[in-house]
N, C-alpha and C positions, 0 to 999 in steps of 0.2 A: 681777302675775311677766310674763317671757315664757312662757309654753310649749315646755318640750322634744321634741321628737320622733326617733324614728330610723323608720330606712330599711331594708329587707332587698329583697334580689335574690333572682329565682327565675329560674334557665333563661338566657335571653336577656338580661336585661337589668343593667348595671351597679349600686354605690350609689351614695343620694343620697340629702338631707340637707333638711329644710326646716319651718317650721315658719308655724302658721296662727290662726288664732280669730273667730269672733263670737257673738253671747249672746242665746237663744232670748228669743223674744217670749210676752206671756201673753191669749189673748182676754181682755173683759169678759164679767160674766154679765147676765142676764135679770133686770132688777126686777118687783115684782109690783106686782100693778093691782090695786085696790080695785071691789067692782061691785056698786050700788046700796046699801042697810044694809049687806053683809056682804063681809069683808076674802076675798077667794081669792087663791091663785094664777095667772095666766095659765097653760093647756095653753101648751105649747111648739111652736113649728112644730116640723113636720121635719128635723131637718139630716142632709145626705147624709153617707156616711160617705167620704169623699174619698179618702181612706190609701188603707180596703179595695178601692175600686175599685184603685188604681195599684197595688195588692199582684200582685190576683185580673192585670192584665195584665200585671204582671214574669214572677208565677209562670207565666200561659199563655203566655210567649214562651220561656222558661227548661224548659218542657215539653216543646215540639214543636223539628224539623229547622229552622236558621234558617244566613242566613250572616249576618254581620258584618262591620263595618272597624272601625278606631281611628286615630284620629289627638291626637297633643295636645304641647303642650309641658313637657319636667321638668326640677327643677332642676338646676342648674349648665349653662344652656347647653344643656340635651341636648333632642331631638324623638323620640318615638316614633309610628312608620307600622308599622299591622300590620293584616290580613285570615285571615278563620278561618269553619271549616263547623263544626256541631256537633250530633250526631245523637244524642239521649239512649236513645231506644229499639236505636234499633241499633245503639248503643255505639261512633261514632265520630267523630273530631274531626279536626280539620288546622288547624293555625296557621302565617302567618310571619311574623314581627316580626322591625323593624327599628331601631336606636335610633343613632341620626347626629347628631353636634353636641360638642364636650365634649370630653370626654379618654379617653372608652372606648367609644369608638364597636361595636356590636355590629350581625348579624343571623344568624339563621337559623330555621330550620323545624319542625314536630314534626306524626306523625302517630302518633297511637293508636288500635287497632281492640282491643274486648275489655282484656286483660292484657298487651298489647304494642307499645311504645313504640317509636317510629322517630324520630330528632336526626340534623340535621346542620348546620353553618355553615355559612357562607352563600360561604366559603372553603373550604370540603371534596364534594366529588364523591361519595362513598360515606353511605350511612345504618349509625346505629349504630344497633341493635337493644339494647333494657333491658327483661328480663324483670319487669313490674311485682309480679310474683307474691312478687320476689324483696325488691326494696325495703320497706328501714323507711321507714313512716307518717308520721316527724320527718323525710325525710330531702328539701332543699328542692330542692334540685336536679333529685330522681328521680322521686320522687313523682309522683303522677297522681290527679285528685283528682274521680271521675264524677259525686259529686250536686252540681259546684260547678264546672265547670274556665275558664270565664271569669271567675266570681268574681262574677256575677247575682245568685247566691241570695244573698252576703253584701253585697251593696249592697242587696239589699228588704229585709231584717235592721236594714240602719246607718237604715232614713228616720224620722225625728223629726218632720217636721212638713211635710204639704201643703197643697198650695191651690191651685184648678182655676184656670186662667185662659181656658180655653174648652173645648168640648167633646175635646178632641183635645190639650189643652197642659198638663199642670200645674208646677208649683214646688213649690221647698219645701227641706227643712234634711236633710241627714244627715249621724254622722256615721263622719267619716274614721276613727275607732278601729276603728270596732268592737267587738263582743264578746271577752271575752279568749279563748277558745276561735281567733274570728279570724284567720287568715294572711293576706299577699296581697288584694289584691279590684282594688286601682285602677293602670292604669287598667283601664274593666270590659272584657275580650274580651283585654288583653293584662297582668293579676295583675301586679303584680312593685312595689309600691311597700308597706308597713305603719307605719303612724303612730303614733304616740304622743303623749299629750295634745294633742289637736287639735279643738277644738270641734267644733259643726254647719258646714258649708258649702255651700254653697247646689247647685240642681243645676235641669235643666229637661230636664222627657223626656215627649216625643208620641207619641200613637199613632195606629194607625190608623182606619177604619168598623170593622174586626170589633173594635178595644179589641184589638190588638197594639202592644208599643212594637216603634216606627221609632227613636228616637235617644233615646240618653241626655249630657247636658252636663253635667258637673260642675270647679265653678272651686275651686281653693286658691287663700292670699292666702299666701307664703311671711312669715319677716320682715327677708327677703333680695333683692333680684329680685324679677323679673320677678310677675304676677300667672299663674296655672299653669289653663294651661284645656283639658278630656281630653273630646272628644267620641266615640261609640260608634254605629254607624248599626247596624241590622237589619232584615233585607227576607227570603222566600223562605221566609217562616214553612211548617209544613209540609213542605213540597217534597222529596222521595227527594235523598239524599246518594250522591255519588258518589263515595267514599274507599276506596281500595284500597292495602295495603300495598308496600312497592321494590320492585321486581323484584329487586334486590341489595342485600344490610344484610350489615355485619358485625356480630358478639356483642363486648357489650359485655367490656372484660377484668373477672376476675370480681376486684379490687377494690375498682368500682363497688358492689357489694353488700355493706353493712357485715355483719359478724355483730352 
């Protein structure tokens, strides 16, 4: 049976639909070996926790300031490109995302400092300020989650299996749907797609000499159209950010704050 999917949009992106699927594999178990006249179970050799190592690397990057860039193709002939800076300790965030191709191209920028959010589309000169304290948590357009603004945390929890190719390269599969409480987390760094009913899909992750993530590449295979490939690169881990509020910003109208 063909899997069904759904797509939800956050902020600067547009609605898309896709479907994908794959089947995870199972590793064989080690057999017992006889020793002289007594049958015993051979002591297993230590097995490295590869998934745990990768999770630590992802969490290490999530927990410090860093810059990132996103590139990828999306359903319906669209492409995404974005850059951003995230500083969890200073509670500073800045991003610019553009969607090109397809029927609904768009582009815009957002700055978040504490509970103050500023955004503007590419065809507007003035920023609009939103008081995040007045925004409901379920508002998909205005809300902001300081625990996971780029979707990296949700991606980490979605990992199903991991293999290490070399000391700095990991491959595996992740669940694009995530858990029941997950909103959008793809592409990492420009989360806009929520998928439903999709089986685990492949990823490749690279790290640097300090064990910090430098790139995340994911692939999704739609039921129709070309394969979707999204790559997020990360750098400048731990370097202080220089993010300031816009010099001038208009206030959002009251109707944006739903009762």
